[in-house]
Structures are given as structure tokens and as C-alpha cells.
C-alpha positions as CSV (number, residue, x, y, z in Angstrom):
1,M,13.9,7.3,12.6
2,S,11.8,4.3,13.2
3,E,9.0,1.9,15.9
4,E,10.3,-1.0,17.2
5,T,8.1,-4.1,16.5
6,G,5.0,-5.4,19.2
7,I,5.3,-9.2,20.4
8,T,3.1,-11.8,20.7
9,R,2.4,-13.5,23.8
10,S,-1.4,-14.5,23.6
11,I,-4.4,-15.0,21.4
12,D,-7.3,-12.0,20.6
13,P,-10.7,-13.0,20.3
14,I,-10.5,-13.0,16.5
15,S,-14.0,-14.2,14.4
16,N,-13.2,-17.1,12.8
17,K,-16.3,-17.0,10.7
18,D,-16.6,-16.8,7.1
19,Q,-18.6,-13.9,7.0
20,A,-16.7,-11.0,8.3
21,R,-19.2,-8.7,10.1
22,Y,-16.6,-5.6,8.8
23,I,-15.3,-4.5,5.5
24,D,-11.9,-4.8,4.9
25,P,-10.2,-1.4,5.3
26,Y,-7.0,-2.8,3.3
27,S,-9.6,-2.4,0.0
28,D,-9.6,0.6,-2.2
29,F,-13.6,0.6,-0.9
30,G,-13.4,0.0,2.9
31,F,-10.2,2.6,3.2
32,K,-12.0,5.5,1.3
33,H,-15.5,4.4,3.0
34,I,-13.8,5.4,6.5
35,F,-11.4,7.8,5.9
36,G,-12.2,9.5,2.6
37,K,-15.5,11.4,3.6
38,A,-15.5,15.2,4.6
39,H,-18.3,14.8,7.3
40,N,-16.0,11.6,9.1
41,K,-13.2,14.0,8.3
42,N,-12.1,13.7,12.5
43,L,-11.1,9.8,11.6
44,L,-8.5,10.9,9.2
45,I,-6.9,13.8,11.3
46,S,-7.0,12.1,14.3
47,F,-5.0,9.2,12.3
48,I,-2.7,11.3,10.5
49,N,-1.8,13.8,14.0
50,Q,-1.1,10.0,16.0
51,V,1.3,9.3,12.6
52,L,2.8,12.4,13.2
53,K,3.3,12.1,16.9
54,G,3.6,16.2,17.6
55,R,5.3,16.8,15.4
56,K,2.4,18.7,13.7
57,V,-0.9,18.6,15.3
58,I,-3.9,19.0,12.4
59,V,-7.0,20.8,13.6
60,D,-9.4,20.9,10.2
61,I,-8.9,19.2,7.0
62,Q,-10.2,20.0,3.0
63,Y,-10.9,16.9,0.7
64,N,-9.0,17.4,-2.5
65,N,-9.7,15.8,-6.1
66,I,-7.6,12.9,-6.3
67,E,-6.8,12.8,-9.7
68,F,-3.8,15.0,-10.6
69,K,-3.4,15.3,-14.8
70,G,-0.4,17.4,-14.5
71,S,0.7,20.3,-16.7
72,G,0.0,19.1,-19.9
73,E,-1.6,17.2,-22.3
74,D,1.0,14.1,-22.6
75,Y,1.6,14.1,-18.6
76,R,0.7,11.4,-17.0
77,K,-2.3,11.3,-14.8
78,T,-2.1,10.5,-11.1
79,V,-4.4,9.1,-8.9
80,F,-3.9,9.6,-5.5
81,D,-6.3,7.2,-2.4
82,L,-6.7,10.6,-0.4
83,L,-5.1,14.0,-1.2
84,C,-6.0,16.5,1.8
85,T,-4.9,19.9,2.8
86,G,-4.4,20.8,5.9
87,D,-5.4,24.2,7.9
88,R,-1.9,25.4,7.0
89,G,-2.3,24.9,3.6
90,E,0.0,21.8,4.3
91,K,-0.6,18.6,1.8
92,F,-1.2,15.4,2.7
93,I,-1.2,12.0,0.6
94,V,-2.5,9.1,2.3
95,E,-2.2,5.7,0.3
96,M,-3.2,2.6,1.7
97,Q,-1.8,0.1,-0.7
98,K,-2.6,-3.9,0.4
99,A,-0.6,-5.5,-2.8
100,K,3.2,-5.1,-3.0
101,P,3.7,-2.8,-6.7
102,K,6.4,-2.6,-8.3
103,N,8.7,0.6,-7.5
104,F,6.0,1.7,-4.3
105,K,9.0,4.1,-3.2
106,D,9.6,5.7,-6.8
107,R,5.8,5.9,-6.8
108,S,6.2,7.8,-3.8
109,I,8.6,9.9,-4.5
110,F,7.2,10.8,-7.9
111,Y,3.4,11.7,-6.2
112,T,5.1,14.1,-4.4
113,A,7.2,15.2,-6.9
114,N,4.1,16.3,-8.7
115,L,2.6,18.5,-6.0
116,I,5.6,19.9,-5.2
117,Q,5.4,21.1,-9.1
118,E,1.9,22.0,-9.3
119,Q,3.2,24.8,-7.0
120,G,4.4,26.9,-9.4
121,I,1.5,26.4,-11.9
122,G,-0.3,30.4,-12.7
123,V,1.9,31.8,-10.1
124,P,2.8,35.9,-9.9
125,A,6.3,36.7,-11.9
126,D,7.4,37.4,-8.5
127,W,6.6,34.1,-6.6
128,D,9.8,33.7,-4.3
129,Y,9.7,29.8,-4.6
130,E,8.2,29.0,-1.2
131,I,5.7,25.5,-0.9
132,P,4.0,24.7,1.3
133,E,4.8,21.9,3.5
134,V,4.2,17.8,1.9
135,F,3.5,14.9,4.0
136,F,3.3,11.3,2.1
137,I,1.8,8.9,4.3
138,G,2.1,4.9,3.0
139,I,0.0,2.4,5.0
140,M,1.6,-0.9,3.3
141,N,0.0,-4.9,3.5
142,F,3.5,-5.5,3.0
143,N,7.3,-5.1,4.3
144,F,9.8,-3.4,2.0
145,D,12.9,-6.2,0.8
146,D,15.5,-4.1,2.7
147,S,14.1,-3.2,6.1
148,H,14.8,-3.9,9.3
149,P,13.0,-6.6,10.7
150,D,12.6,-5.0,13.8
151,H,11.0,-1.5,12.8
152,F,7.7,-0.9,11.1
153,I,7.8,2.8,11.0
154,H,10.2,4.3,8.8
155,D,10.0,8.3,9.3
156,I,11.8,9.5,6.3
157,R,13.0,13.0,5.7
158,L,15.9,15.2,3.8
159,M,19.2,14.7,5.9
160,D,22.9,16.0,6.0
161,N,24.7,13.0,5.7
162,N,27.8,14.7,7.3
163,T,26.5,16.0,10.9
164,H,23.1,13.6,10.5
165,Q,21.0,17.2,10.8
166,E,17.3,17.7,8.8
167,F,18.0,19.6,6.0
168,Y,15.0,20.6,5.2
169,S,11.4,20.1,7.3
170,K,9.2,20.6,4.6
171,L,9.0,17.3,2.7
172,S,8.6,13.7,4.6
173,Y,7.6,10.5,4.1
174,T,6.3,7.8,6.3
175,F,6.0,4.0,5.4
176,I,4.2,1.6,7.9
177,E,4.9,-1.8,7.2
178,M,1.8,-3.3,8.7
179,P,2.5,-7.1,8.6
180,K,5.3,-6.4,11.5
181,F,2.8,-4.8,14.1
182,K,1.7,-7.7,16.1
183,K,0.6,-6.1,18.9
184,L,-2.7,-7.6,20.6
185,E,-4.9,-5.8,22.3
186,T,-3.9,-6.0,25.5
187,E,-0.7,-5.0,24.1
188,L,-2.0,-1.2,23.3
189,E,-0.2,1.2,24.5
190,T,-0.6,4.1,22.5
191,E,-3.6,5.7,20.5
192,L,-1.3,5.2,17.4
193,D,-1.0,1.3,18.1
194,Q,-5.0,1.4,18.3
195,W,-5.1,2.5,15.2
196,L,-3.6,0.0,14.0
197,Y,-4.8,-2.5,15.2
198,I,-7.9,-1.5,14.2
199,L,-7.0,-1.8,10.6
200,N,-4.7,-5.0,11.3
201,N,-8.0,-6.6,12.8
202,L,-11.0,-4.9,11.5
203,E,-12.2,-7.8,9.0
204,K,-11.5,-10.3,11.4
205,L,-13.4,-8.8,14.8
206,S,-16.6,-10.4,15.5
207,K,-17.4,-6.7,17.7
208,I,-15.3,-3.6,18.7
209,P,-13.0,-4.7,21.6
210,L,-13.8,-3.6,25.4
211,S,-11.1,-1.7,25.5
212,L,-12.1,0.8,22.3
213,V,-15.3,0.9,24.1
214,G,-15.9,4.7,24.8
215,N,-14.1,6.5,22.3
216,T,-16.4,7.6,19.8
217,E,-14.1,8.3,16.7
218,Y,-13.1,4.3,17.3
219,E,-16.9,3.2,17.5
220,K,-17.5,5.3,14.4
221,V,-15.2,3.3,12.7
222,F,-16.8,0.1,13.9
223,E,-20.2,1.6,12.2
224,L,-19.4,3.0,9.5
225,A,-17.5,-0.9,8.5
226,E,-20.0,-3.0,9.6
227,V,-21.2,-4.6,6.7
228,G,-24.9,-4.6,7.8
229,N,-24.6,-1.2,7.7
230,L,-23.8,-0.7,3.8
231,T,-26.6,0.8,1.5
232,R,-27.7,-1.6,-1.9
233,E,-25.0,0.8,-4.2
234,E,-22.1,0.6,-1.1
235,M,-22.7,-2.9,-1.0
236,C,-22.3,-3.8,-4.9
237,E,-19.4,-1.4,-4.8
238,Y,-17.6,-3.1,-2.6
239,N,-18.6,-6.7,-3.4
240,Q,-17.0,-6.0,-7.3
241,R,-13.7,-4.3,-5.6
242,L,-13.4,-7.7,-3.6
243,K,-14.1,-9.7,-6.7
244,I,-11.4,-7.8,-8.8
245,Q,-8.8,-8.1,-5.5
246,R,-9.4,-12.3,-5.1
247,D,-9.1,-12.7,-9.5
248,N,-6.1,-11.1,-9.1
249,Y,-5.0,-13.0,-6.2
250,S,-5.9,-16.5,-7.9
251,V,-4.2,-15.6,-11.0
252,M,-0.9,-14.5,-9.2
253,E,-0.7,-17.8,-7.2
254,N,-1.6,-19.6,-10.1
255,A,0.8,-18.2,-12.0
256,R,3.4,-18.5,-9.7
257,D,3.0,-22.4,-9.5
258,E,3.2,-22.4,-13.2
259,G,6.2,-19.9,-13.2
260,R,8.2,-22.6,-10.6
261,E,7.3,-25.7,-12.8
262,K,8.5,-23.8,-15.7
263,G,11.7,-22.6,-13.8
264,L,12.4,-26.1,-12.2
265,I,12.3,-27.8,-15.8
266,E,14.0,-24.9,-17.4
267,G,16.7,-25.1,-14.2
268,H,17.4,-28.9,-15.2
269,L,18.0,-28.8,-18.7
270,E,20.2,-25.6,-18.3
271,G,22.1,-27.1,-15.5
272,R,22.5,-30.5,-17.3
273,E,23.4,-28.7,-20.5
274,E,26.3,-26.6,-18.6
275,G,27.6,-29.5,-16.6
276,R,27.8,-31.6,-19.9
277,E,30.0,-28.5,-22.0
278,E,32.7,-28.4,-17.8
279,G,33.1,-32.3,-18.6
280,R,33.4,-32.1,-14.6
281,E,31.7,-33.6,-11.6
282,E,32.0,-30.1,-9.9
283,G,31.3,-28.2,-13.1
284,R,28.1,-30.2,-13.6
285,E,26.8,-29.9,-10.3
286,E,27.5,-26.0,-9.7
287,G,25.8,-25.8,-13.1
288,R,22.7,-27.5,-12.1
289,Q,22.5,-25.4,-9.1
290,E,22.6,-23.1,-10.9
291,G,20.6,-23.4,-13.7
292,R,17.8,-24.6,-11.4
293,V,17.8,-21.1,-9.3
294,E,18.4,-18.8,-12.6
295,G,15.6,-21.2,-14.9
296,R,13.5,-21.0,-10.9
297,E,13.1,-16.9,-11.1
298,K,12.9,-16.3,-14.4
299,G,10.0,-18.8,-15.1
300,I,8.3,-17.2,-11.8
301,E,8.5,-14.1,-12.8
302,E,7.5,-15.0,-16.4
303,G,4.2,-16.3,-14.8
304,I,3.5,-13.8,-12.7
305,E,3.7,-10.8,-15.3
306,I,1.5,-13.1,-17.7
307,G,-0.8,-13.9,-14.9
308,L,-0.9,-10.3,-14.4
309,K,-1.6,-8.6,-18.1
310,G,-3.9,-11.8,-17.8
311,V,-6.1,-10.2,-14.8
312,A,-5.8,-7.0,-16.4
313,L,-7.2,-7.9,-19.6
314,K,-10.2,-9.2,-17.7
315,L,-10.9,-6.3,-15.9
316,K,-10.2,-4.3,-19.4
317,I,-13.1,-6.1,-21.0
318,E,-15.1,-5.4,-17.8
319,N,-15.0,-1.5,-18.3
320,I,-13.4,-1.0,-14.7
321,P,-10.9,2.5,-14.6
322,L,-7.7,1.7,-16.0
323,N,-6.5,3.3,-12.8
324,L,-8.1,1.0,-10.6
325,I,-6.5,-1.8,-12.3
326,S,-3.5,-0.5,-12.7
327,K,-3.3,0.0,-8.7
328,T,-4.8,-3.5,-8.6
329,T,-1.9,-5.6,-11.0
330,G,0.9,-2.9,-10.4
331,L,0.9,-2.7,-14.5
332,T,1.2,0.8,-16.0
333,I,-1.8,2.4,-17.6
334,E,0.5,2.5,-20.9
335,Q,0.8,-1.1,-20.5
336,I,-2.4,-1.8,-19.8
337,A,-4.0,0.4,-22.7
338,L,-1.7,-1.7,-24.9
339,L,-3.9,-4.7,-24.1
């Protein structure tokens, strides 16, 4: 079940100023500042209801502790972006992912498995295994490698492959590939379109679009997101998170460049050697091509890994929490602890 991508036909009035008026909602601070506070929970309720498209209507939510420590000392701690409980006991995990991490689908399954497993802790002996609904909503500033280019919202549920009927309705995943959402202000048709437009463009806008004026929820988002409205403490936290993101981006780009250069050199050497061994012109050419590709890919991968570990070590020295370093770099907490 997917949503088709909007088509770009004109130019939006986006600000080109160097100094953004509004915070980045894709940042860890920005997302939680807008959606993660109890006194503004109506914003998250509205967004979730639009994502679920009438499948379920949430009236109220309670914010839960975002750290899940598991059932034992050796169990790996899980840190959610947002974890909420609906008015009927439903569990909602809402993740904002700016950078493309490794194994995001696996991590999403792991997160929901933690919540499901938690239901059996401390229950009476006559527990009948009834568990609440669990919803995972992933807002991604990247695309899956294997997704259809014309669809950006993916509604994932357990289904019988033979009958194509839903097998289990109490576990679902919604993944939103934000780079594929390209609608302009004049093309917004639904409230979900409006929410996604805000998330995609908030940091680039110089003011609230005219078509969104009058909606108290959208106006509240722009009020919360205005940099000038942040307290001194909030501004310090926001700048720290931005610095982490920028340092991470810089190191990754440098690692990519070094990896490409290393890969080209290794590719030429491997290709030349393989070509000589084969002793034929055809073999030499094929060897060069394969060597270049394999060497380039290997070099880029090694360069990126080295760069990410460098970023992680730098942040660790600055006493940044390990869970935040893990979320920023994609490395596991165990890998970071060994640095």
C-alpha cells in the first residue's frame, strides 16, 4: 500500500537566506522540540491521525520513557525518538531519521519486538497473551534502495501471501520516504500533504505559507520552530546538535573522497595484474573494469567506516551520550564503546 509522488511544476517561495528563521525538523532536537512535548501533544496526535488515514483515530496520548532497557542487565538498551501510548493502550514508536543508517528495516523490527516482548513482563500466570496494537512510524530523509520510485508512503502489515488478506492487524509499520515528496504549496490536497510539506520545507521557509495560515496547529508549529523563540538553553542544545551533524557530514564526505581515490588506485592495480595473468587483450580489459569497480567500492566503504569511527571518537571525547553518537553515525553502541 503506497502513496504516489507529487509532481513538481513550479517554484515555491522558499527563502535563500543563509540564516534560517526556523529550526530543522529533521534534527533530533527539532523533531522532539515540535512533537515531543506533552503540552503540545495535539500536534503529534494530528500528525499520527493523518498518517493512519482513518484506520485509527487517536483522541489522546501519553508520552513514555524513550529509553527501553530490556529484561536483563546484558540486554541492549534501546532509545526511541518518541514512544507514546494511545487512549486505548496502543503503542506508537515515531522515528525521525535524517541520515541513512545501516539495517533500518531490521532496527524497526527490533524496536517493535522490544515493545511486544515487554508485554509479558510481570503479568499474572493466567495472562492470555493479548497484547495492544503496536504502530511504527518512520519519517526518513532518505529512500530505501529497493523501493518503487513512484511511491513514498509504505504501509506494511502481516499478510497471507496466498489470499492477500491481512493476517494480523495489531502490528504495522509506516515508512515515509520524504525525498520523494515533491509537492509544492499550490499542489497540497490533504492535511497529510500539508504536514509533509511543513517537514520538508520548514527550515527553508521565511514565513508560514498563506495557505496554512488560520490552522492553529500549523501556526503553533511555526511558532515553536522559530529560532528567535528558543530559550538560551534550547539554542545551545540546538547548536550542539547541528555541530554534530555538520561534523559528521564533513567527515563522511572526506571519507567518500578518500575512498574513491583509494578505490581507483586499487582498481587500476588489480585490473592491470589480472589482465597480465590472462595474457589476452580481452582478459586485460575485463580485469581492469572489474578491478576498478571492486576496488572503488571497497575503498569507498572502508573510507566511510574510518570516517564514521573518527566522528564517533571525537564526539565520545566531548562526552556526547553514546545513544546520540550511535544515532548520528549509524555505529552500534558496542562499536563506539570500543573506540
